[in-house]
N, C-alpha and C positions, 0 to 999 in steps of 0.2 A: 451430392457430396454431403457427408455428415457435418453438422455444425461443429465449430471449435468448442473444446471443453469449457473454455473460459466464457464463451457466449452462452453455453448451457447454464453455467453457474449464475449468469446475469439475467436469466430469463425471468421476467416479471409479468404478472397479469393484473390489469386494472380491475379493481373490485368496487371502487367508489370514488367520489371526488377526492383527490389528493392521496388516495390509498392504492397500494399494489401488494400483491401476494406472490411469494416465491418459496423455494425449498432449498436449504443448504446443499451444496454439491459435495458428494463423497470424493470427487476428484481433487478437491482442494481442502481435504480434511487435515487438521493438525493433530497433535497428541490429544488435546481436549477441545472439541469444537472445530469450526472451520478456521482456516488461515485468516488472520486479521486483515491482510491486504485484500482478500476476496470480499470480505464483509464491507470494507470501506468502498470498494468498487461497486458493490450492490447498492449501497445507499446513494452513491453518486449517480448510478444509472436511473434510479427512481426520479431524481430531479431532471436528468437529461430527457427522460420520456415525458415530462410534464408539459402539457400544451401551453402553459403560461411562461415557460422558461425563456429568458432572454440572455444573450451573451454566452460566453464560454467559461468553464471553471477557472477560478482565480485562486481560491483558498478553501480547503476542506479540512475541518477539524472533526475527528471521530473519537468518541469516548466510549470505551468498552465497559459497560456496567456489569455484565455477566456473560458467561459462556453460552453460546447457542447450542441447542441440541439438534438432532436430525429432523425435528418436526418442522412443518411449514411455518413461515413467519409472515408478518405484514410490515410494510414500510409506509409511514406517512411522510410525504414530502410536501411542504407547504411554503410558498413564497410569502414572506412577511412584510417586505417593503421593496419597491422598485424605484430606483433613481434614474437619472439620465445615463449614468455610466455603469452603475452596479445594481445587482439584484441580490437580496438577502434571503436565505432559506433556513428553515429548521427541519430536521429529519429525525424520525424516531422509528426504531425497529423493535417489534414486540413478538412474543411467542405465547401460546396459551399456557397458563399456569394451573394452579389448583382450581378445580371446579370451572375450568375453562376461562377464567379471568385473564386478560392480557398482562403479561409481565414485561417490563422494558429490559431489553438486552443491550441495546446500543443507542446512543444519541449522537447527533452531529449537527454542525452548522456548515453552510456552504455559501460562498460568495461567487456569483458569476459576474462577468464584466464584458463590456464592449471594448475590444482591443483596437487601438489606433496606432497608425504608423508614425512614431515620434522618435526623438533622440533616444538611443539605447547604447548601453555599455556594459560589459561584463567585468567584474572585479574578482571573478572566481575562475581562473583558467583551468582547463582540464590538466591533471597531472600527467607527466610523462610516464607511461607504463608500457609493457610489452603488448603486442597485438593480441587479439583474442586467440588466434591460432597457436600462439606460443604459450598459452596458459592451459594447464591441465584442468579438465572439467571436474567439478565436485561430484562425488558419488553419493547419491541420496541414500539415507538409511531406510530400511524396509518398513519402519514403523511410522513414517511421516509422509503421507501421500502427496501433499501439495508440493513438496520439493521435486517430485517427478515432473511437475508441470513446467519447470524452468531449467534452462541450461545455464549453470553458474560456473564461471571460470575465475577463481580467486588469483590475484596477482600479488596481494599482500594481505596479511592478517586472516589466513584460513583458520578453521577450528584447530585448537591445539592438538598436536600429536600425542601429547601426554597430559593427562589431567593431574598435574602435580602441584597446583597452587602457585606456580612460578611465572605467571603472565607478566609481560612488560608494558604493553600499552593496548589501547582499544581500537586502533586504526585498522580499517579493512578497505581494500579496493578490489573490485571484481567486475568482470564483464558478465552481462546477463541478457537473456532474451527468452521468449516463450520457447519451450522445447518443441512444441508443434508450431510451425511458423504462423504468425498472426500479425497483421499490420498494427502498429502502435496507435492507441487512441487514449483519450483521457482516463477511461476506466482501467485499462491495463497499466498505465503509468501510475495511477493511484495505488494499484496493487503492488507494483514493483518497488514503490517507495518503502515498502514494509518487508522486503525479503531478507534484510540483514539479520544475522543471528544476534542474540542479546550480547551487548558489549561486555557485560559482566563476565560472560564465559571466557572472553579473550583476556580481560584484565586480570582475572583471578585464576584462570586456567582450572576452573572448577565448575562442573555442570549443574549449578543450582537452579531450582525452579524460578522462572521469570516470565513475565507477560506484560504486553503493552497496556497501559491505562488510558493514554490519550495520545493521538498523533495528529499533527497539522502538516498538510502538504500544500506547498505553494507551486502553482503551475505558471511557469515563466514562458512557455511556448504555446502558440496557438495551434489550431487544428491543421493549418498548412504545414507548419514545421514538423508536427507529429507525422503527417502523411509523407513528408520527404524522408523521415527516418525509416518508415516502412517496417520491415521485419529485421532490420539490422541490430547489432549489439548496442547495448547501453553500458556506460561505465558508471558504476555506483561507488561512492565513497562514504564511509560512516565512521564516526568516533563519538565517544562519550566525553562529557566535560566534568561531571561530578557524580560520585557514588556516595550516598549518605542515607543512613537510617532506613534502609530497605527500598530506596528508589534511586534511579539514575536517569539522566537525560541523554539523548542521542541526537546528533544532527547529521544530516546526510545531503549529498548532492548527486544529481544524475545528469550525465552528459550523453549526447549521441556520438557516434564515431567521428563526426565532423567537428566535435569540440564545442557544440552549442549546449548551454545549460537548458535542460528541459524542465526540471523541477528541483526544489529543495524541500527538506522536511525536518521537523523537530518532534521528538516524542519523549514522554516520560514513561518509565518502565518500572514495574514492581519486581523486586527479587527477594528471595528468601535466603537468610543467612545459612 
């Protein structure tokens, strides 16, 4: 059986201590460069492959310094401190620039942690929304390949039907999962934390250029809870809090169908007037 396209996108080859090499996947291409979620997942994958890695992902911050091209890249994943409960990482993705000198495309920090069975409580209940089967799937446009990799079913806040500058709010809720079934893991969850369209498109109802500058994803679920979710739908919710001087922030929550919070995220996004 052919490997899943997401696993192809995550394929890395060890080339030296702390260093891996890969190639951006055409299957997850955005309008300019790869889908940011697949880039975040690739950096996370490098740390997960590292023989010194301890614990599971807890917090991943990815900073997009520049767009990747289709050329091969390298990722350096380096553990900088290991404590009893947490391990701290720096990650850097580079591509060859002029005269073959490496140019930084993406930087990231990662915290992995040993999860312990302790008191737990959720203050973020899953909103009441129609079931996935009751929501119409989003039809991906022909020019954005990565959207074809996901089944997205908006229940609130789809893209505006008319780009008339009359948007009312930035809240979106949608069911999502891989279009080709694949069991959920940390890498795919990191990617899906970034599937939401720029909030400025909804709030302004104007398709201005926009792109993520930095995103932090917090993983609240462990590997066992992700395995229990399997290939089921996830409910994602995203909204902005402030649009100002060319940047806005966006927070998001992701639940599984059982109503368990799997991840939350926060990002800052550039937009052009």
